[in-house]
C-alpha positions as a Python dict, from the first residue, in 0.01 Angstrom:
ca = {
    (1, 'X'): (0, 0, 0),
    (2, 'X'): (-7, 266, -270),
    (3, 'X'): (307, 363, -477),
    (4, 'X'): (607, 163, -587),
    (5, 'X'): (609, -152, -336),
    (6, 'X'): (1019, -116, -333),
    (7, 'X'): (988, 252, -142),
    (8, 'X'): (964, 123, 191),
    (9, 'X'): (1181, -193, 209),
    (10, 'X'): (1448, -13, -18),
    (11, 'X'): (1455, 292, 245),
    (12, 'X'): (1559, 25, 509),
    (13, 'X'): (1783, -169, 270),
    (14, 'X'): (1970, 149, 196),
    (15, 'X'): (1992, 246, 573),
    (16, 'X'): (2110, -113, 703),
    (17, 'X'): (2388, -126, 407),
    (18, 'X'): (2511, 243, 479),
    (19, 'X'): (2564, 134, 821),
    (20, 'X'): (2783, -245, 745),
    (21, 'X'): (2989, -64, 466),
    (22, 'X'): (3095, 183, 716),
    (23, 'X'): (3149, -49, 978),
    (24, 'X'): (3368, -220, 695),
    (25, 'X'): (3564, 61, 582),
    (26, 'X'): (3632, 151, 956),
    (27, 'X'): (3802, -210, 1019),
    (28, 'X'): (3981, -197, 694),
    (29, 'X'): (4135, 157, 793),
    (30, 'X'): (4207, 22, 1137),
    (31, 'X'): (4401, -264, 990),
    (32, 'X'): (4603, -11, 725),
    (33, 'X'): (4688, 198, 1056),
    (34, 'X'): (4846, -97, 1268),
    (35, 'X'): (4971, -266, 1032),
    (36, 'X'): (4959, -566, 1186),
    (37, 'X'): (4722, -776, 1021),
    (38, 'X'): (4357, -860, 1054),
    (39, 'X'): (4259, -856, 1390),
    (40, 'X'): (3926, -983, 1582),
    (41, 'X'): (3734, -743, 1321),
    (42, 'X'): (3761, -985, 1048),
    (43, 'X'): (3512, -1199, 1151),
    (44, 'X'): (3233, -905, 1148),
    (45, 'X'): (3375, -809, 850),
    (46, 'X'): (3325, -1057, 676),
    (47, 'X'): (2933, -1119, 843),
    (48, 'X'): (2865, -747, 718),
    (49, 'X'): (2970, -808, 359),
    (50, 'X'): (2727, -1111, 368),
    (51, 'X'): (2461, -1005, 526),
    (52, 'X'): (2480, -692, 311),
    (53, 'X'): (2521, -921, -37),
    (54, 'X'): (2243, -1134, 67),
    (55, 'X'): (2004, -844, 108),
    (56, 'X'): (2131, -734, -220),
    (57, 'X'): (2033, -1005, -382),
    (58, 'X'): (1653, -1023, -222),
    (59, 'X'): (1640, -638, -391),
    (60, 'X'): (1763, -729, -722),
    (61, 'X'): (2075, -563, -709),
    (62, 'X'): (2311, -830, -897),
    (63, 'X'): (2590, -543, -947),
    (64, 'X'): (2615, -446, -615),
    (65, 'X'): (2581, -859, -482),
    (66, 'X'): (2863, -946, -723),
    (67, 'X'): (3110, -632, -596),
    (68, 'X'): (3023, -773, -251),
    (69, 'X'): (3083, -1142, -333),
    (70, 'X'): (3476, -1022, -501),
    (71, 'X'): (3518, -844, -177),
    (72, 'X'): (3500, -1157, 57),
    (73, 'X'): (3720, -1333, -176),
    (74, 'X'): (3959, -1063, -167),
    (75, 'X'): (3954, -1087, 186),
    (76, 'X'): (4150, -1430, 163),
    (77, 'X'): (4461, -1288, 48),
    (78, 'X'): (4729, -1156, 285),
    (79, 'X'): (4717, -794, 400),
    (80, 'X'): (4961, -544, 278),
    (81, 'X'): (4906, -162, 224),
    (82, 'X'): (4828, -231, -137),
    (83, 'X'): (4560, -478, -82),
    (84, 'X'): (4416, -300, 179),
    (85, 'X'): (4382, 14, -79),
    (86, 'X'): (4270, -226, -314),
    (87, 'X'): (3942, -336, -75),
    (88, 'X'): (3915, 44, 20),
    (89, 'X'): (3855, 107, -407),
    (90, 'X'): (3630, -185, -402),
    (91, 'X'): (3390, -42, -132),
    (92, 'X'): (3375, 291, -332),
    (93, 'X'): (3267, 103, -621),
    (94, 'X'): (3019, -62, -434),
    (95, 'X'): (2882, 198, -257),
    (96, 'X'): (2862, 379, -604),
    (97, 'X'): (2602, 107, -665),
    (98, 'X'): (2387, 180, -437),
    (99, 'X'): (2035, 329, -544),
    (100, 'X'): (2008, 734, -518),
    (101, 'X'): (2426, 736, -520),
    (102, 'X'): (2415, 897, -834),
    (103, 'X'): (2497, 568, -1021),
    (104, 'X'): (2172, 454, -1170),
    (105, 'X'): (2282, 206, -1391),
    (106, 'X'): (2410, -56, -1140),
    (107, 'X'): (2218, 5, -846),
    (108, 'X'): (1866, -33, -1081),
    (109, 'X'): (1658, -305, -988),
    (110, 'X'): (1682, -631, -1154),
    (111, 'X'): (1360, -605, -1319),
    (112, 'X'): (1464, -286, -1451),
    (113, 'X'): (1141, -96, -1277),
    (114, 'X'): (1162, 267, -1162),
    (115, 'X'): (1308, 349, -843),
    (116, 'X'): (1072, 523, -603),
    (117, 'X'): (1120, 907, -623),
    (118, 'X'): (1309, 1029, -296),
    (119, 'X'): (1397, 647, -258),
    (120, 'X'): (1800, 696, -231),
    (121, 'X'): (1780, 1009, 3),
    (122, 'X'): (1551, 810, 219),
    (123, 'X'): (1822, 663, 420),
    (124, 'X'): (2084, 979, 472),
    (125, 'X'): (1773, 1197, 525),
    (126, 'X'): (1672, 955, 821),
    (127, 'X'): (1771, 892, 1180),
    (128, 'X'): (1711, 597, 1352),
    (129, 'X'): (1510, 614, 1722),
    (130, 'X'): (1470, 356, 2012),
    (131, 'X'): (1147, 316, 2081),
    (132, 'X'): (1204, 378, 2438),
    (133, 'X'): (1217, 708, 2323),
    (134, 'X'): (919, 724, 2140),
    (135, 'X'): (730, 582, 2423),
    (136, 'X'): (887, 905, 2675),
    (137, 'X'): (758, 1115, 2365),
    (138, 'X'): (394, 950, 2406),
    (139, 'X'): (430, 975, 2800),
    (140, 'X'): (499, 1349, 2767),
    (141, 'X'): (222, 1425, 2499),
    (142, 'X'): (-11, 1282, 2713),
    (143, 'X'): (89, 1519, 3024),
    (144, 'X'): (73, 1841, 2757),
    (145, 'X'): (-274, 1726, 2675),
    (146, 'X'): (-402, 1686, 3075),
    (147, 'X'): (-222, 2007, 3120),
    (148, 'X'): (-396, 2160, 2831),
    (149, 'X'): (-739, 2028, 2972),
    (150, 'X'): (-679, 2158, 3303),
    (151, 'X'): (-628, 2510, 3142),
    (152, 'X'): (-901, 2485, 2960),
    (153, 'X'): (-1159, 2415, 3203),
    (154, 'X'): (-994, 2703, 3408),
    (155, 'X'): (-1060, 2940, 3142),
    (156, 'X'): (-1429, 2846, 3177),
    (157, 'X'): (-1412, 2924, 3533),
    (158, 'X'): (-1242, 3304, 3438),
    (159, 'X'): (-1560, 3344, 3152),
    (160, 'X'): (-1798, 3249, 3431),
    (161, 'X'): (-1613, 3482, 3672),
    (162, 'X'): (-1635, 3769, 3396),
    (163, 'X'): (-2004, 3665, 3346),
    (164, 'X'): (-2086, 3750, 3698),
    (165, 'X'): (-2245, 3419, 3753),
    (166, 'X'): (-1965, 3331, 4035),
    (167, 'X'): (-1906, 3547, 4326),
    (168, 'X'): (-1515, 3729, 4223),
    (169, 'X'): (-1389, 3783, 4547),
    (170, 'X'): (-1201, 3430, 4716),
    (171, 'X'): (-1247, 3204, 4437),
    (172, 'X'): (-1047, 3497, 4196),
    (173, 'X'): (-738, 3455, 4376),
    (174, 'X'): (-783, 3093, 4380),
    (175, 'X'): (-835, 3062, 4029),
    (176, 'X'): (-509, 3281, 3945),
    (177, 'X'): (-336, 3055, 4195),
    (178, 'X'): (-471, 2733, 4046),
    (179, 'X'): (-369, 2908, 3668),
    (180, 'X'): (-53, 2977, 3775),
    (181, 'X'): (13, 2626, 3893),
    (182, 'X'): (-158, 2455, 3561),
    (183, 'X'): (99, 2701, 3347),
    (184, 'X'): (391, 2571, 3585),
    (185, 'X'): (296, 2219, 3497),
    (186, 'X'): (232, 2281, 3130),
    (187, 'X'): (606, 2438, 3096),
    (188, 'X'): (786, 2206, 3262),
    (189, 'X'): (598, 1928, 3051),
    (190, 'X'): (700, 2135, 2742),
    (191, 'X'): (1025, 2182, 2859),
    (192, 'X'): (1050, 1836, 2870),
    (193, 'X'): (895, 1733, 2553),
    (194, 'X'): (1117, 2011, 2330),
    (195, 'X'): (1448, 1848, 2533),
    (196, 'X'): (1364, 1502, 2406),
    (197, 'X'): (1272, 1605, 2022),
    (198, 'X'): (1580, 1786, 2004),
    (199, 'X'): (1735, 1520, 2145),
    (200, 'X'): (1631, 1288, 1795),
    (201, 'X'): (1791, 1506, 1604),
    (202, 'X'): (2137, 1507, 1779),
    (203, 'X'): (2384, 1245, 1591),
    (204, 'X'): (2708, 1161, 1784),
    (205, 'X'): (2992, 1324, 1571),
    (206, 'X'): (3140, 955, 1511),
    (207, 'X'): (2993, 969, 1204),
    (208, 'X'): (3170, 1292, 1084),
    (209, 'X'): (3492, 1106, 1246),
    (210, 'X'): (3538, 832, 1094),
    (211, 'X'): (3491, 951, 743),
    (212, 'X'): (3750, 1151, 842),
    (213, 'X'): (3993, 830, 885),
    (214, 'X'): (3910, 757, 526),
    (215, 'X'): (4012, 1086, 372),
    (216, 'X'): (4362, 1147, 593),
    (217, 'X'): (4443, 749, 427),
    (218, 'X'): (4386, 857, 78),
    (219, 'X'): (4579, 1189, 136),
    (220, 'X'): (4887, 1053, 309),
    (221, 'X'): (4913, 786, 74),
    (222, 'X'): (4898, 996, -256),
    (223, 'X'): (5152, 1245, -90),
    (224, 'X'): (5361, 915, 34),
    (225, 'X'): (5337, 1058, 398),
    (226, 'X'): (5271, 872, 705),
    (227, 'X'): (5005, 1038, 925),
    (228, 'X'): (4882, 892, 1322),
    (229, 'X'): (4567, 994, 1319),
    (230, 'X'): (4360, 1000, 1641),
    (231, 'X'): (4043, 1109, 1697),
    (232, 'X'): (3828, 1203, 2085),
    (233, 'X'): (3534, 1274, 2131),
    (234, 'X'): (3284, 1045, 1918),
    (235, 'X'): (3025, 1090, 2136),
    (236, 'X'): (2976, 1421, 2133),
    (237, 'X'): (2627, 1489, 2003),
    (238, 'X'): (2579, 1732, 1714),
    (239, 'X'): (2202, 1849, 1538),
    (240, 'X'): (2178, 1653, 1225),
    (241, 'X'): (2097, 1982, 1084),
    (242, 'X'): (2463, 2120, 1132),
    (243, 'X'): (2644, 1785, 1071),
    (244, 'X'): (2687, 1867, 702),
    (245, 'X'): (2883, 2190, 798),
    (246, 'X'): (3095, 2036, 1048),
    (247, 'X'): (3182, 1721, 790),
    (248, 'X'): (3260, 1959, 527),
    (249, 'X'): (3485, 2186, 751),
    (250, 'X'): (3655, 1921, 930),
    (251, 'X'): (3695, 1749, 594),
    (252, 'X'): (3890, 2063, 450),
    (253, 'X'): (4108, 2090, 735),
    (254, 'X'): (4237, 1741, 759),
    (255, 'X'): (4352, 1734, 413),
    (256, 'X'): (4486, 2068, 422),
    (257, 'X'): (4676, 1921, 761),
    (258, 'X'): (4807, 1605, 544),
    (259, 'X'): (4883, 1775, 221),
    (260, 'X'): (5024, 2131, 354),
    (261, 'X'): (5109, 2115, 699),
    (262, 'X'): (5281, 1806, 786),
    (263, 'X'): (5571, 1653, 608),
    (264, 'X'): (5724, 1366, 474),
    (265, 'X'): (5918, 1106, 644),
    (266, 'X'): (6222, 1242, 543),
    (267, 'X'): (6186, 1564, 572),
    (268, 'X'): (6061, 1507, 968),
    (269, 'X'): (6382, 1300, 1052),
    (270, 'X'): (6622, 1619, 923),
    (271, 'X'): (6399, 1815, 1163),
    (272, 'X'): (6481, 1576, 1496),
    (273, 'X'): (6065, 1475, 1474),
    (274, 'X'): (5953, 1095, 1427),
    (275, 'X'): (5904, 1039, 1085),
    (276, 'X'): (5512, 951, 1151),
    (277, 'X'): (5299, 1282, 1165),
    (278, 'X'): (5063, 1302, 1432),
    (279, 'X'): (4684, 1449, 1328),
    (280, 'X'): (4450, 1462, 1606),
    (281, 'X'): (4084, 1566, 1613),
    (282, 'X'): (3893, 1664, 1941),
    (283, 'X'): (3504, 1680, 1953),
    (284, 'X'): (3377, 1862, 2316),
    (285, 'X'): (3042, 2032, 2392),
    (286, 'X'): (3002, 2277, 2702),
    (287, 'X'): (2575, 2213, 2668),
    (288, 'X'): (2530, 2541, 2419),
    (289, 'X'): (2796, 2470, 2157),
    (290, 'X'): (3021, 2198, 2025),
    (291, 'X'): (3391, 2315, 1988),
    (292, 'X'): (3622, 2113, 1754),
    (293, 'X'): (3970, 2147, 1708),
    (294, 'X'): (4193, 1989, 1430),
    (295, 'X'): (4578, 1974, 1547),
    (296, 'X'): (4900, 1878, 1372),
    (297, 'X'): (5242, 1837, 1428),
    (298, 'X'): (5383, 1995, 1095),
    (299, 'X'): (5557, 2256, 979),
    (300, 'X'): (5344, 2506, 1088),
    (301, 'X'): (5246, 2850, 907),
    (302, 'X'): (5497, 3107, 872),
    (303, 'X'): (5328, 3480, 963),
    (304, 'X'): (5582, 3666, 722),
    (305, 'X'): (5491, 3452, 421),
    (306, 'X'): (5150, 3506, 421),
    (307, 'X'): (5207, 3874, 470),
    (308, 'X'): (5455, 3898, 186),
    (309, 'X'): (5155, 3713, -12),
    (310, 'X'): (4927, 3978, 48),
    (311, 'X'): (5187, 4260, -44),
    (312, 'X'): (5228, 4103, -376),
    (313, 'X'): (4845, 4083, -422),
    (314, 'X'): (4839, 4429, -326),
    (315, 'X'): (4607, 4396, -39),
    (316, 'X'): (4543, 4702, 227),
    (317, 'X'): (4724, 4498, 506),
    (318, 'X'): (4556, 4801, 743),
    (319, 'X'): (4265, 4644, 736),
    (320, 'X'): (4421, 4283, 885),
    (321, 'X'): (4372, 4223, 1225),
    (322, 'X'): (4554, 3919, 1279),
    (323, 'X'): (4813, 3784, 943),
    (324, 'X'): (4627, 3391, 995),
    (325, 'X'): (4286, 3620, 908),
    (326, 'X'): (4477, 3587, 570),
    (327, 'X'): (4353, 3215, 534),
    (328, 'X'): (4005, 3246, 482),
    (329, 'X'): (3989, 3471, 196),
    (330, 'X'): (3829, 3356, -112),
    (331, 'X'): (4160, 3252, -372),
    (332, 'X'): (4452, 3327, -139),
    (333, 'X'): (4729, 3070, -91),
    (334, 'X'): (5090, 3072, -68),
    (335, 'X'): (5064, 2742, -287),
    (336, 'X'): (5103, 2879, -660),
    (337, 'X'): (4920, 2582, -805),
    (338, 'X'): (4663, 2327, -731),
    (339, 'X'): (4652, 1957, -747),
    (340, 'X'): (4327, 1704, -765),
    (341, 'X'): (4327, 1739, -366),
    (342, 'X'): (4440, 2109, -302),
    (343, 'X'): (4319, 2402, -490),
    (344, 'X'): (4404, 2781, -430),
    (345, 'X'): (4273, 2854, -88),
    (346, 'X'): (3938, 2776, -177),
    (347, 'X'): (3903, 2552, 92),
    (348, 'X'): (3941, 2756, 382),
    (349, 'X'): (3730, 2993, 257),
    (350, 'X'): (3429, 2771, 207),
    (351, 'X'): (3515, 2640, 598),
    (352, 'X'): (3504, 2975, 728),
    (353, 'X'): (3169, 3115, 560),
    (354, 'X'): (2988, 2811, 626),
    (355, 'X'): (3101, 2782, 992),
    (356, 'X'): (3007, 3165, 980),
    (357, 'X'): (2699, 3146, 828),
    (358, 'X'): (2597, 2884, 1124),
    (359, 'X'): (2648, 3125, 1407),
    (360, 'X'): (3014, 2993, 1481),
    (361, 'X'): (3324, 3114, 1472),
    (362, 'X'): (3698, 2961, 1357),
    (363, 'X'): (4045, 3074, 1516),
    (364, 'X'): (4396, 2951, 1423),
    (365, 'X'): (4733, 2899, 1627),
    (366, 'X'): (5037, 2816, 1496),
    (367, 'X'): (5392, 2804, 1560),
    (368, 'X'): (5649, 2746, 1288),
    (369, 'X'): (5836, 2418, 1330),
    (370, 'X'): (5550, 2255, 1583),
    (371, 'X'): (5244, 2260, 1451),
    (372, 'X'): (4943, 2432, 1374),
    (373, 'X'): (4581, 2427, 1553),
    (374, 'X'): (4225, 2512, 1385),
    (375, 'X'): (3968, 2523, 1617),
    (376, 'X'): (3598, 2582, 1559),
    (377, 'X'): (3288, 2638, 1743),
    (378, 'X'): (2923, 2563, 1646),
    (379, 'X'): (2586, 2582, 1812),
    (380, 'X'): (2463, 2291, 1923),
    (381, 'X'): (2159, 2335, 1783),
    (382, 'X'): (1973, 2538, 1486),
    (383, 'X'): (1622, 2591, 1573),
    (384, 'X'): (1576, 2672, 1941),
    (385, 'X'): (1824, 2893, 2119),
    (386, 'X'): (1818, 3077, 2435),
    (387, 'X'): (1844, 3474, 2390),
    (388, 'X'): (1847, 3804, 2596),
    (389, 'X'): (1574, 4038, 2542),
    (390, 'X'): (1687, 4382, 2428),
    (391, 'X'): (1456, 4714, 2448),
    (392, 'X'): (1560, 5009, 2258),
    (393, 'X'): (1349, 5332, 2144),
    (394, 'X'): (1042, 5107, 2154),
    (395, 'X'): (1141, 4827, 1994),
    (396, 'X'): (1237, 4510, 2091),
    (397, 'X'): (1536, 4271, 1986),
    (398, 'X'): (1670, 3879, 2073),
    (399, 'X'): (2039, 3821, 2124),
    (400, 'X'): (2188, 3512, 2114),
    (401, 'X'): (2298, 3453, 2469),
    (402, 'X'): (2607, 3238, 2374),
    (403, 'X'): (2736, 3575, 2265),
    (404, 'X'): (2690, 3779, 2583),
    (405, 'X'): (2964, 3803, 2797),
    (406, 'X'): (2873, 4094, 3025),
    (407, 'X'): (2610, 4353, 3110),
    (408, 'X'): (2624, 4674, 3297),
    (409, 'X'): (2480, 5043, 3336),
    (410, 'X'): (2536, 5286, 3083),
    (411, 'X'): (2570, 5643, 3210),
    (412, 'X'): (2634, 5970, 3068),
    (413, 'X'): (3010, 6025, 2998),
    (414, 'X'): (3058, 5644, 3018),
    (415, 'X'): (3067, 5719, 2604),
    (416, 'X'): (3415, 5884, 2403),
    (417, 'X'): (3373, 5953, 2034),
    (418, 'X'): (3717, 5850, 1883),
    (419, 'X'): (3765, 5876, 1440),
    (420, 'X'): (3425, 5911, 1399),
    (421, 'X'): (3260, 5638, 1628),
    (422, 'X'): (3240, 5574, 1994),
    (423, 'X'): (3393, 5355, 2244),
    (424, 'X'): (3370, 5242, 2581),
    (425, 'X'): (3665, 5141, 2844),
    (426, 'X'): (3546, 4768, 2990),
    (427, 'X'): (3772, 4532, 3175),
    (428, 'X'): (4083, 4722, 3112),
    (429, 'X'): (4023, 4764, 2741),
    (430, 'X'): (3858, 5022, 2514),
    (431, 'X'): (3582, 4861, 2335),
    (432, 'X'): (3398, 4986, 2027),
    (433, 'X'): (3048, 5071, 2102),
    (434, 'X'): (2749, 5114, 1920),
    (435, 'X'): (2381, 5224, 2047),
    (436, 'X'): (2130, 4982, 1873),
    (437, 'X'): (1863, 5237, 1837),
    (438, 'X'): (2104, 5413, 1600),
    (439, 'X'): (2182, 5102, 1416),
    (440, 'X'): (1892, 5028, 1339),
    (441, 'X'): (1753, 5404, 1285),
    (442, 'X'): (1485, 5479, 1566),
    (443, 'X'): (1739, 5723, 1706),
    (444, 'X'): (1968, 5978, 1574),
    (445, 'X'): (2203, 6008, 1943),
    (446, 'X'): (2399, 5839, 2169),
    (447, 'X'): (2136, 5761, 2457),
    (448, 'X'): (2297, 5879, 2750),
    (449, 'X'): (2170, 5654, 3008),
    (450, 'X'): (2057, 5275, 3010),
    (451, 'X'): (2259, 4970, 2980),
    (452, 'X'): (2578, 4831, 2803),
    (453, 'X'): (2571, 4446, 2656),
    (454, 'X'): (2896, 4305, 2551),
    (455, 'X'): (2896, 4071, 2258),
    (456, 'X'): (3170, 3831, 2138),
    (457, 'X'): (3232, 3678, 1853),
    (458, 'X'): (3570, 3533, 1704),
    (459, 'X'): (3769, 3697, 1988),
    (460, 'X'): (3624, 4064, 1884),
    (461, 'X'): (3456, 4279, 2166),
    (462, 'X'): (3167, 4532, 2087),
    (463, 'X'): (2936, 4690, 2349),
    (464, 'X'): (2557, 4774, 2250),
    (465, 'X'): (2368, 5067, 2465),
    (466, 'X'): (2010, 5002, 2506),
    (467, 'X'): (1728, 5126, 2744),
    (468, 'X'): (1646, 4832, 2928),
    (469, 'X'): (1734, 4443, 2942),
    (470, 'X'): (1396, 4240, 2949),
    (471, 'X'): (1522, 3894, 3069),
    (472, 'X'): (1653, 3550, 2916),
    (473, 'X'): (1418, 3350, 2663),
    (474, 'X'): (1444, 3044, 2466),
    (475, 'X'): (1309, 3166, 2083),
    (476, 'X'): (1244, 2961, 1830),
    (477, 'X'): (1479, 3115, 1562),
    (478, 'X'): (1332, 3181, 1194),
    (479, 'X'): (1504, 3271, 894),
    (480, 'X'): (1430, 3640, 735),
    (481, 'X'): (1202, 3674, 455),
    (482, 'X'): (1399, 3632, 91),
    (483, 'X'): (1262, 3967, -16),
    (484, 'X'): (1450, 4109, 254),
    (485, 'X'): (1805, 3987, 155),
    (486, 'X'): (2063, 3965, 418),
    (487, 'X'): (2034, 4302, 642),
    (488, 'X'): (2376, 4366, 848),
    (489, 'X'): (2316, 4301, 1213),
    (490, 'X'): (1994, 4064, 1183),
    (491, 'X'): (2014, 3718, 1130),
    (492, 'X'): (1622, 3616, 1194),
    (493, 'X'): (1291, 3641, 1304),
    (494, 'X'): (1090, 3481, 1662),
    (495, 'X'): (786, 3514, 1750),
    (496, 'X'): (741, 3649, 2114),
    (497, 'X'): (444, 3484, 2389),
    (498, 'X'): (211, 3814, 2271),
    (499, 'X'): (210, 3694, 1921),
    (500, 'X'): (471, 4017, 1807),
    (501, 'X'): (719, 3958, 1580),
    (502, 'X'): (1078, 4068, 1647),
    (503, 'X'): (1399, 4076, 1491),
    (504, 'X'): (1700, 3831, 1588),
    (505, 'X'): (2043, 4043, 1615),
    (506, 'X'): (2335, 3901, 1451),
    (507, 'X'): (2626, 3931, 1660),
    (508, 'X'): (2922, 3776, 1362),
    (509, 'X'): (2808, 4110, 1153),
    (510, 'X'): (2768, 4339, 1488),
    (511, 'X'): (3065, 4280, 1647),
    (512, 'X'): (3256, 4413, 1265),
    (513, 'X'): (2998, 4661, 1166),
    (514, 'X'): (3058, 5053, 1093),
    (515, 'X'): (2934, 5336, 1342),
    (516, 'X'): (2604, 5417, 1254),
    (517, 'X'): (2582, 5724, 963),
    (518, 'X'): (2429, 6019, 1126),
    (519, 'X'): (2470, 5886, 1501),
    (520, 'X'): (2597, 6202, 1750),
    (521, 'X'): (2633, 6260, 2126),
}
């Protein structure tokens, strides 16, 4: 074994300790919410604390061991709201002493040795993988190897035919059929392997939803409000790479709901509402994306107040499609002040930017006096996606299929010029029209024949005019080279089967893109 001998063991300890302390926190919050004292979870909490305490002693983490011992003693006192709050505070202190949490003092080994570089992050950046899942992957890798060997044999037969050593007539037709069959088998094997490997990256959202319960508890206690918090969809899977985005976004939204959305018990009674505010987070998946909803039954958001604040700031209201869009402008808030939890419009702007950056969208629905609902949608995975291949002026482009809502033939006279731009009538609507060649500067005039592909993003629509549709393909998403910056309309690159690199279109910026300069009918 090379390197620090603590490294492997410490990673296992951290992963186990974090999971057990999360279970303890969930149990404490459940007791606080029902106000009925400890139930059957008390014994599990004691076991988890005792196990982590013992393992901490084995690792030489004496400060953590002492904190957990004090928590065990505190469990003997009667359960009150104040005692639960104190236990939650002690739990935070215990987490802060874990190696890699930012507090190197109490969490250092007892022998004073240096912790391995990155040891604290190893548990955070890891996922548990069932051994049966690894077995299934190994089996499919074996199938892929068999298919590869068969293709190699068939390619040798092709070379023999080309060399003229084998009569090419009937053997050639048979060989083509065999190559096609082998390719289909390899394709099916790789698709299954891809699904299994991507499945290992998927993490159930319950890990995020459980952390929200703590945020609601702390903010409600600080604001002297009573909140009933419910979650559904904890089994909904999400790519681990997107979990931080979802956690940040939902954290901001539930915090805002408690602080700004829900009223105090006295105000709710005066309005004829039950004293306990309701806050609900729901997660659902359609196989391509995950939809998250954060809904409260609080005071709601007044559109008029948003517009008044915008006028006070001197904003151009002619550019505002929906007053609720103002909520996502950096620094915009109708609250003229800040406290420890709520700033001045920074949180929602951060939510909006994080979600949009990952190819998602966010929507708001609110009724004054009844409540507010925020709806977020993010892709299920960010590495591999299905795309529609578009062809314009000799170039191919990949358009994420999740943004495509329709495609139709486009003929002369279908596009109409209005105020320097082009529009198209679609499903009794008039939507903006963009010639993809003009947008990419491979053409200067609007094409008169081809296909119109309608994309949707954040309730906005736009039609893209192209020469041809080349079919649907699964693509591997690669980021743009930093030297290119962030050109409007493009979100990355991918490599096609023939080795060509093509651009991936970005529906988020295309729906708002200005007409291409210099384009004419």
